[in-house]
VEXVONU-107572 format. One record per residue (C-alpha): residue in three letters; x, y, z; residue number from 1. Coordinates in Angstrom, 1 decimal. Layout:
N
["ALA",[X,Y,Z],NUM],
...
This chain:
382
["MET",[-4.0,-0.1,26.3],1],
["ASP",[-5.3,-2.1,29.3],2],
["LEU",[-6.9,0.2,31.8],3],
["THR",[-6.3,-1.5,35.2],4],
["PRO",[-6.8,0.0,38.7],5],
["LEU",[-4.1,2.1,40.2],6],
["ASP",[-2.2,0.9,43.3],7],
["PRO",[-4.1,2.6,46.2],8],
["GLY",[-0.9,2.7,48.2],9],
["LEU",[0.6,5.2,45.7],10],
["LEU",[-2.3,7.6,46.0],11],
["SER",[-2.4,10.6,48.4],12],
["THR",[-4.1,10.4,51.7],13],
["ALA",[-7.0,12.6,50.4],14],
["ALA",[-7.5,10.3,47.4],15],
["GLN",[-7.4,7.2,49.5],16],
["ARG",[-10.0,8.7,51.8],17],
["ALA",[-12.3,9.5,48.8],18],
["LEU",[-12.0,5.9,47.6],19],
["GLY",[-12.7,4.4,51.0],20],
["PRO",[-16.0,2.7,51.9],21],
["GLY",[-19.1,4.7,52.5],22],
["PRO",[-21.2,7.4,50.7],23],
["GLY",[-18.0,9.3,49.9],24],
["ARG",[-17.3,7.2,46.9],25],
["MET",[-20.5,8.3,45.1],26],
["MET",[-19.8,11.9,46.1],27],
["ALA",[-16.3,11.6,44.6],28],
["SER",[-17.6,10.0,41.4],29],
["ARG",[-19.9,13.1,40.9],30],
["GLY",[-17.0,15.5,41.6],31],
["MET",[-18.5,16.7,44.9],32],
["MET",[-15.5,15.7,47.0],33],
["PRO",[-13.1,18.6,47.5],34],
["LEU",[-9.8,17.3,46.1],35],
["PRO",[-6.7,18.9,44.5],36],
["PRO",[-6.9,18.5,40.6],37],
["ALA",[-4.3,15.8,40.4],38],
["ASP",[-6.1,13.8,43.0],39],
["GLN",[-9.4,14.4,41.4],40],
["VAL",[-8.4,12.9,38.0],41],
["ALA",[-6.8,9.9,39.7],42],
["VAL",[-9.9,9.3,41.8],43],
["LEU",[-12.2,9.6,38.8],44],
["TYR",[-10.1,7.2,36.8],45],
["GLN",[-10.1,4.7,39.7],46],
["LEU",[-13.9,5.0,40.2],47],
["SER",[-14.5,4.6,36.5],48],
["LEU",[-13.4,1.0,37.0],49],
["ASP",[-15.6,0.4,40.1],50],
["ALA",[-17.6,-2.8,40.3],51],
["ASP",[-20.7,-0.7,41.0],52],
["PRO",[-22.0,0.4,37.6],53],
["MET",[-23.7,3.5,39.1],54],
["ILE",[-20.4,4.8,40.6],55],
["ALA",[-18.5,3.9,37.4],56],
["GLY",[-21.0,5.6,35.2],57],
["ALA",[-21.0,8.7,37.3],58],
["ALA",[-17.2,8.9,37.4],59],
["ARG",[-17.0,8.6,33.6],60],
["ALA",[-19.7,11.3,33.1],61],
["THR",[-17.9,13.6,35.6],62],
["ALA",[-14.6,13.1,33.8],63],
["SER",[-16.1,14.0,30.5],64],
["GLY",[-17.5,17.2,31.9],65],
["LEU",[-14.6,18.6,33.8],66],
["PRO",[-13.6,22.2,32.7],67],
["ASP",[-11.0,22.2,29.9],68],
["LYS",[-8.7,24.7,31.6],69],
["LEU",[-8.6,22.5,34.8],70],
["LEU",[-7.9,19.4,32.8],71],
["ALA",[-5.3,20.9,30.5],72],
["GLY",[-3.3,22.2,33.4],73],
["THR",[-3.6,18.9,35.4],74],
["LEU",[-2.9,16.5,32.5],75],
["ALA",[0.3,18.3,31.5],76],
["ASP",[2.0,16.9,34.7],77],
["PRO",[4.6,14.3,33.6],78],
["SER",[4.2,12.5,36.9],79],
["LEU",[0.7,11.4,36.1],80],
["ASP",[0.1,7.7,35.4],81],
["PRO",[-0.1,6.9,31.7],82],
["ARG",[-3.4,5.1,32.3],83],
["ILE",[-5.0,8.3,33.6],84],
["LEU",[-3.8,10.1,30.5],85],
["HIS",[-5.3,7.4,28.2],86],
["PHE",[-8.6,7.5,30.1],87],
["PHE",[-9.0,11.3,29.6],88],
["GLY",[-7.5,11.1,26.1],89],
["GLU",[-10.4,9.0,25.0],90],
["ARG",[-12.8,11.7,26.2],91],
["SER",[-10.9,14.8,25.1],92],
["VAL",[-10.2,14.5,21.3],93],
["GLU",[-12.3,17.5,20.5],94],
["LYS",[-11.0,19.6,23.4],95],
["VAL",[-7.9,21.4,21.9],96],
["ALA",[-6.2,22.4,25.1],97],
["VAL",[-6.7,19.1,26.8],98],
["PHE",[-5.7,17.2,23.7],99],
["ASP",[-2.5,19.2,23.4],100],
["ALA",[-1.6,18.7,27.1],101],
["ILE",[-2.0,14.9,26.8],102],
["ALA",[-0.2,14.6,23.4],103],
["LEU",[2.8,16.6,24.6],104],
["ASN",[3.1,14.9,28.0],105],
["PRO",[6.3,12.9,28.0],106],
["SER",[4.6,10.2,30.1],107],
["VAL",[1.8,9.5,27.6],108],
["ALA",[1.8,5.9,26.4],109],
["ASP",[2.5,5.1,22.7],110],
["ASP",[-0.9,3.4,22.5],111],
["THR",[-2.6,6.6,23.7],112],
["LEU",[-0.8,8.6,21.0],113],
["ALA",[-2.0,6.1,18.4],114],
["LEU",[-5.5,6.5,19.6],115],
["LEU",[-5.3,10.3,19.4],116],
["ALA",[-3.7,10.2,16.0],117],
["GLY",[-6.6,8.1,14.7],118],
["ARG",[-9.3,10.4,16.1],119],
["GLY",[-7.8,13.9,16.0],120],
["ASP",[-8.3,16.6,13.3],121],
["ALA",[-5.6,17.8,10.9],122],
["ARG",[-4.1,20.2,13.4],123],
["ALA",[-4.0,17.4,16.1],124],
["VAL",[-2.3,15.0,13.7],125],
["ASP",[0.2,17.6,12.8],126],
["LEU",[1.1,18.1,16.4],127],
["ILE",[1.7,14.4,17.0],128],
["ALA",[3.7,14.1,13.8],129],
["THR",[6.4,16.4,15.3],130],
["ASN",[7.5,13.7,17.7],131],
["GLU",[9.5,11.7,15.2],132],
["GLN",[11.1,9.5,18.0],133],
["ARG",[7.7,8.3,19.0],134],
["LEU",[6.7,7.6,15.4],135],
["LEU",[9.7,5.4,14.8],136],
["ARG",[9.4,3.7,18.2],137],
["HIS",[5.8,2.9,17.7],138],
["PRO",[4.9,2.9,14.0],139],
["GLU",[1.3,2.0,14.9],140],
["ILE",[0.9,5.8,15.4],141],
["ILE",[1.7,6.3,11.7],142],
["ALA",[-0.8,3.7,10.7],143],
["ALA",[-3.5,5.5,12.8],144],
["MET",[-2.6,8.8,11.1],145],
["TYR",[-2.8,7.2,7.6],146],
["MET",[-6.3,5.8,8.3],147],
["ASN",[-7.5,9.1,9.7],148],
["ARG",[-9.3,10.7,6.8],149],
["ARG",[-8.8,14.2,8.4],150],
["ALA",[-5.0,14.0,8.3],151],
["ARG",[-3.4,16.1,5.7],152],
["MET",[-1.8,14.4,2.7],153],
["SER",[1.4,16.4,3.2],154],
["THR",[1.6,15.2,6.8],155],
["ILE",[1.1,11.6,5.8],156],
["ASP",[3.8,11.9,3.1],157],
["ARG",[6.3,13.2,5.7],158],
["VAL",[5.7,10.5,8.3],159],
["VAL",[5.8,7.8,5.6],160],
["GLU",[9.0,9.1,4.2],161],
["LEU",[10.4,9.2,7.8],162],
["ALA",[9.5,5.5,8.3],163],
["VAL",[10.9,4.5,4.9],164],
["ARG",[14.1,6.4,5.4],165],
["ASN",[14.6,4.7,8.8],166],
["HIS",[13.7,1.2,7.4],167],
["VAL",[10.6,1.0,9.7],168],
["ARG",[7.7,-1.0,8.4],169],
["VAL",[4.3,0.3,9.4],170],
["PRO",[2.0,-2.5,10.6],171],
["GLY",[-1.7,-2.6,10.0],172],
["LEU",[-1.6,-1.3,6.5],173],
["ALA",[-2.2,-4.1,3.9],174],
["CYS",[-0.9,-1.7,1.2],175],
["TRP",[2.3,-0.6,3.0],176],
["ASP",[4.5,-1.9,0.3],177],
["GLU",[2.7,0.2,-2.3],178],
["VAL",[2.6,3.2,0.0],179],
["ALA",[6.4,3.1,0.7],180],
["ARG",[7.3,2.5,-3.0],181],
["ALA",[5.1,5.3,-4.2],182],
["LEU",[6.8,7.9,-2.0],183],
["THR",[10.4,6.8,-2.6],184],
["GLY",[12.1,9.5,-4.6],185],
["GLY",[8.8,11.4,-5.0],186],
["ALA",[7.9,14.9,-4.0],187],
["VAL",[6.0,15.5,-0.7],188],
["ALA",[2.5,16.8,-1.1],189],
["THR",[1.8,20.5,-1.3],190],
["ALA",[-1.1,22.6,0.1],191],
["LYS",[-2.9,22.1,-3.2],192],
["ASP",[-2.5,18.3,-2.9],193],
["ASP",[-3.9,18.5,0.6],194],
["ALA",[-7.0,20.3,-0.7],195],
["ILE",[-7.5,17.9,-3.6],196],
["PHE",[-7.2,14.9,-1.4],197],
["GLU",[-9.5,16.4,1.2],198],
["TYR",[-12.2,17.0,-1.4],199],
["ALA",[-11.9,13.6,-3.0],200],
["ALA",[-11.9,11.8,0.4],201],
["ASP",[-15.0,13.7,1.5],202],
["SER",[-16.8,13.1,-1.8],203],
["LEU",[-15.9,9.4,-2.0],204],
["SER",[-16.5,8.2,1.6],205],
["GLY",[-19.7,6.8,2.9],206],
["GLY",[-22.7,7.5,0.8],207],
["ASP",[-25.0,4.9,-0.8],208],
["ASP",[-22.6,2.5,-2.6],209],
["SER",[-24.8,-0.6,-2.0],210],
["ALA",[-25.1,-1.1,-5.7],211],
["LEU",[-21.4,-2.0,-5.8],212],
["THR",[-21.0,-3.7,-2.4],213],
["THR",[-24.0,-6.0,-2.0],214],
["GLY",[-25.4,-9.0,-3.9],215],
["ASP",[-25.4,-12.7,-4.2],216],
["VAL",[-21.7,-13.8,-4.3],217],
["ASP",[-22.5,-17.4,-4.1],218],
["ALA",[-24.3,-17.5,-7.4],219],
["GLU",[-23.4,-19.8,-10.3],220],
["GLY",[-20.6,-17.4,-11.3],221],
["GLU",[-21.9,-16.6,-14.7],222],
["ALA",[-19.8,-13.8,-16.2],223],
["ASP",[-22.2,-11.0,-17.0],224],
["GLU",[-20.3,-8.3,-18.9],225],
["SER",[-23.4,-6.1,-19.1],226],
["VAL",[-23.6,-5.9,-15.3],227],
["ASP",[-19.9,-5.0,-15.1],228],
["GLU",[-20.4,-2.3,-17.7],229],
["GLN",[-23.4,-0.9,-15.8],230],
["ARG",[-21.3,-0.8,-12.6],231],
["LEU",[-18.5,1.0,-14.4],232],
["GLN",[-20.9,3.6,-15.9],233],
["THR",[-22.4,4.1,-12.4],234],
["VAL",[-18.9,4.8,-11.0],235],
["LYS",[-18.0,7.2,-13.8],236],
["LYS",[-21.3,9.1,-13.3],237],
["VAL",[-20.6,9.6,-9.6],238],
["VAL",[-17.1,10.8,-10.2],239],
["GLU",[-18.1,13.2,-12.9],240],
["GLU",[-21.1,14.6,-11.1],241],
["LYS",[-19.0,15.4,-8.0],242],
["GLN",[-16.2,16.7,-10.2],243],
["ILE",[-13.6,14.7,-8.4],244],
["PRO",[-10.1,15.5,-9.9],245],
["ILE",[-8.7,12.0,-9.4],246],
["SER",[-6.4,12.5,-12.5],247],
["GLU",[-4.7,15.4,-10.7],248],
["MET",[-3.9,13.4,-7.6],249],
["SER",[-0.4,12.2,-6.8],250],
["VAL",[0.3,8.5,-6.7],251],
["PRO",[0.5,8.4,-2.9],252],
["ALA",[-2.8,10.3,-2.7],253],
["LYS",[-4.5,7.9,-5.0],254],
["ILE",[-3.2,5.0,-2.9],255],
["ARG",[-4.6,6.5,0.2],256],
["LEU",[-7.9,7.3,-1.4],257],
["ALA",[-8.1,3.7,-2.6],258],
["THR",[-7.5,2.6,1.0],259],
["LEU",[-9.9,5.0,2.7],260],
["GLY",[-12.5,5.7,0.1],261],
["ASN",[-15.8,3.9,-0.6],262],
["ALA",[-16.7,1.4,-3.3],263],
["PHE",[-16.9,4.2,-6.0],264],
["ALA",[-13.3,5.2,-5.2],265],
["ARG",[-12.1,1.6,-5.3],266],
["ALA",[-13.9,0.8,-8.5],267],
["THR",[-12.2,3.8,-10.1],268],
["LEU",[-8.7,3.3,-8.8],269],
["ILE",[-8.6,-0.4,-9.3],270],
["ARG",[-8.5,0.4,-13.0],271],
["ASP",[-5.7,2.8,-12.7],272],
["PRO",[-2.8,2.0,-15.0],273],
["ILE",[-0.3,2.4,-12.2],274],
["ARG",[0.1,-1.0,-10.5],275],
["LEU",[0.7,0.5,-7.1],276],
["VAL",[-2.7,2.2,-7.2],277],
["SER",[-4.7,-0.7,-8.5],278],
["MET",[-3.1,-3.1,-5.9],279],
["ALA",[-3.9,-0.6,-3.1],280],
["ALA",[-7.5,-0.6,-4.2],281],
["ILE",[-7.9,-4.4,-4.1],282],
["LYS",[-6.0,-4.6,-0.7],283],
["SER",[-8.3,-2.0,0.8],284],
["PRO",[-10.0,-3.2,4.1],285],
["GLY",[-13.3,-2.0,2.7],286],
["VAL",[-13.5,-4.4,-0.2],287],
["THR",[-16.6,-6.6,0.2],288],
["ASP",[-17.2,-10.1,-1.0],289],
["MET",[-19.5,-8.7,-3.8],290],
["GLU",[-16.7,-6.4,-5.0],291],
["ALA",[-14.2,-9.2,-5.0],292],
["ALA",[-16.5,-11.4,-7.0],293],
["ALA",[-17.1,-8.7,-9.6],294],
["TYR",[-13.4,-8.0,-9.9],295],
["ALA",[-12.6,-11.7,-10.2],296],
["ARG",[-14.5,-11.9,-13.5],297],
["ASN",[-13.3,-8.6,-14.9],298],
["GLN",[-10.8,-9.4,-17.7],299],
["SER",[-9.8,-5.7,-18.1],300],
["LEU",[-8.1,-5.5,-14.7],301],
["ALA",[-4.4,-5.9,-14.2],302],
["GLU",[-3.1,-9.5,-13.8],303],
["ASP",[-1.6,-8.6,-10.4],304],
["VAL",[-5.1,-7.7,-9.1],305],
["ILE",[-6.5,-11.0,-10.3],306],
["ARG",[-3.6,-12.9,-8.8],307],
["TYR",[-4.2,-11.2,-5.5],308],
["ILE",[-7.8,-12.2,-5.4],309],
["ALA",[-6.9,-15.8,-6.3],310],
["THR",[-4.6,-16.0,-3.3],311],
["ARG",[-7.2,-14.8,-0.7],312],
["ARG",[-8.9,-17.7,1.0],313],
["GLU",[-11.8,-15.6,2.3],314],
["TRP",[-12.8,-14.9,-1.3],315],
["THR",[-11.9,-18.1,-3.1],316],
["LYS",[-14.1,-20.1,-0.7],317],
["MET",[-17.1,-18.6,-2.5],318],
["TYR",[-18.2,-20.7,-5.5],319],
["GLY",[-18.9,-17.8,-7.8],320],
["VAL",[-15.4,-16.4,-7.3],321],
["LYS",[-13.9,-19.8,-8.1],322],
["VAL",[-15.8,-20.0,-11.3],323],
["SER",[-15.0,-16.4,-12.3],324],
["LEU",[-11.3,-16.9,-11.6],325],
["CYS",[-11.1,-20.1,-13.7],326],
["ARG",[-12.8,-18.3,-16.6],327],
["ASN",[-10.6,-15.3,-16.4],328],
["PRO",[-7.6,-15.7,-18.6],329],
["LYS",[-5.5,-13.4,-16.4],330],
["THR",[-5.7,-15.8,-13.5],331],
["PRO",[-2.3,-17.5,-13.1],332],
["ILE",[-2.4,-21.1,-14.3],333],
["ALA",[-1.1,-22.4,-11.0],334],
["GLU",[-3.9,-20.7,-9.0],335],
["ALA",[-6.7,-21.6,-11.5],336],
["THR",[-5.6,-25.3,-11.4],337],
["LYS",[-6.0,-25.4,-7.6],338],
["LEU",[-9.6,-24.2,-8.0],339],
["LEU",[-10.7,-26.6,-10.8],340],
["PRO",[-11.4,-29.6,-8.6],341],
["PHE",[-14.0,-27.6,-6.7],342],
["LEU",[-16.0,-26.8,-9.8],343],
["ARG",[-19.3,-28.5,-10.7],344],
["GLU",[-19.4,-30.6,-13.8],345],
["LYS",[-21.3,-28.2,-15.9],346],
["ASP",[-18.7,-25.5,-15.3],347],
["LEU",[-15.9,-27.9,-16.1],348],
["VAL",[-17.6,-28.8,-19.4],349],
["PHE",[-17.9,-25.1,-20.2],350],
["LEU",[-14.2,-24.5,-19.6],351],
["SER",[-13.2,-27.7,-21.5],352],
["LYS",[-14.7,-26.1,-24.6],353],
["SER",[-13.6,-22.6,-24.0],354],
["LYS",[-11.3,-20.7,-26.3],355],
["GLY",[-10.9,-17.8,-23.9],356],
["VAL",[-8.7,-19.6,-21.3],357],
["PRO",[-5.2,-21.0,-21.6],358],
["SER",[-5.0,-24.4,-23.4],359],
["ALA",[-3.2,-25.9,-20.3],360],
["LEU",[-6.3,-25.1,-18.2],361],
["VAL",[-8.6,-26.6,-20.9],362],
["ALA",[-6.5,-29.8,-20.9],363],
["GLN",[-6.7,-30.0,-17.1],364],
["CYS",[-10.5,-29.6,-17.2],365],
["ARG",[-10.9,-32.5,-19.7],366],
["LYS",[-8.7,-34.7,-17.5],367],
["LEU",[-10.8,-33.9,-14.4],368],
["LEU",[-14.0,-34.7,-16.4],369],
["MET",[-12.7,-38.1,-17.5],370],
["GLN",[-11.7,-38.9,-13.9],371],
["ARG",[-15.2,-38.0,-12.6],372],
["ARG",[-16.9,-40.0,-15.3],373],
["GLY",[-14.7,-42.9,-14.6],374],
["THR",[-13.2,-43.0,-18.1],375],
["GLY",[-9.7,-41.7,-17.4],376],
["ASP",[-8.0,-45.1,-16.8],377],
["LYS",[-10.0,-47.3,-19.2],378],
["LYS",[-8.2,-48.8,-22.1],379],
["PRO",[-9.7,-50.0,-25.4],380],
["GLY",[-10.9,-53.6,-25.4],381],
["ARG",[-11.3,-53.7,-21.6],382],
């Protein structure tokens, strides 16, 4: 939401006086000017946008330090400008009474609710989820809830089901198709499911997963099965040591964990036999170039996962990924053929003799080699 200055002509006389020229502006920014609560929040908002950085900084600090009781009563007024509600909403996520006053104010902007939905705790998200009209009008709120790790799985299931039932597509979620299909006809999460997801999300978020997310992705692309096996064993060890009950999770919960979790979560769930789960893992916004390169050469993954990697320009621009995809027999012929012209001669030679890729791809490699060597159009006796 764009926070632009208020129209001074719409402010009270007292507020206009506080915003006038002179030392009164600094006093007002520090909360030292006697003003009614409604005028005070308006003045602090206006001064937070002041060209003088000292005044603007003081106004923001004062706004963050106002008493919760004063703010809650003031910000519940539906006549307040939505920009003021947004300004204080950014500073009041952890203040329960203030948060509730803003979230329940009918004048609050949809963008502000999306902000609060993405930052609030489970109780706060539950409160926002009660306003179904808002959720359907501005599905970005649902997206913010979904990406908020503290939101209960049961709440997420309810709002997703609401969107699906009303034919509303939630933007900002690359795996929305998988999310919607997983919940269609399924049971909404229970309190037990909430607890399992919360533990799994806490265990598989952050942490040192650099072994799976960093490395040289522009290397020659040699398929090293021993490295992939080591990665898999590392992932299994982490999951077992933390006793994460992934097998007990519902499909919607697995999809959400694949979206929000770290590299260990993705590396586990991308191997899930359920296509919706594995596709959610590869579509996760957290997937790094190193992960994509490793998955591209993994022949045990589902064909749909390999196809998705092959269609992503940001990954296929890396030479190692090109080679790995061409060597992976699960890469669709059409996609592999597009990548062949970019391979170096030694990699084309390897593929032209390989028995592990489709014969059509081998034939195309040989054709490219002849063209590069200038022998493709030569006829005997010439």
